[in-house]
Each structure stands twice: as structure tokens, then as C-alpha cells.
C-alpha angles and dihedrals in degrees: 000000000000117000133174113192120189122198140166101069116139147143110281136171121248110278092029131120138235135180118214123200131200114197115195125202131177098049140026114264095204093103098046140081113229136206145200120214132178136201123200122199111284093006136101121258110267135195113252106174141350131199128192128229100283098023096251094120127047138174128202133189111246090244093064102029111129093016105060128055124195119204141160141208108205091187089061093038087232138127126202140201116201108199119194133174090023119201131201088251089063088070108121146106107279120214133188122214136191126170104334094326129107134191124231093253136244124237119239116188121183111193141131 
């Protein structure tokens, strides 16, 4: 059974940092590109960051470039999203995705 489990979401003050994890079970991720998405209330889901198979190539949305870093550990079958200098507009549910599978999401709230 395939499962993607996100964790690490929390309430954080503006300027703070969080590290999200996406643990995958049911297949090895070593042959797949992976992505982080987010969906804020009342908005469409948007792509945040993408990483290729071995992590040598990454893509970031302009809104997070320079603040977020996507990474992966194929040995642990896990992907990460390091989020620094968080802003209130980063508030959203963050989802990981690989192949056609999605996690359940983890809530990130940036507020003072």
C-alpha cells in the first residue's frame, strides 16, 4: 500500500523556519521526481518546489525562491522542504506528491 505522510507543519512567527518531511512507503522513490505543493484558503493548489531523481536539479516558485530548499534522502525514502524567512502569505496546507500519489497535507501557519 502506497502512503505519503507529511509532517513538520506548525504555527510559526514571521521570519521563522520550519522543516517539512514527506515519508513515502510502498515503493522506492529513487527513480522519481518529487514535488511540494501548497493550498491556501480560498486559493488553488500551487507548485512550490520540484526535485529530480538524484536531487541535482530543482525548481522553485518565484514566491519562495531563496527562502525554501527542497531536498531528498533516497535511502530514507523521504523528501524535505526547509522553509526559512517565513511570511504570513506562506500560510497554507503543504502537500507532497510523487507519481500520481499525494499525501494528506500538513498545515503551516505563519502569524504573530
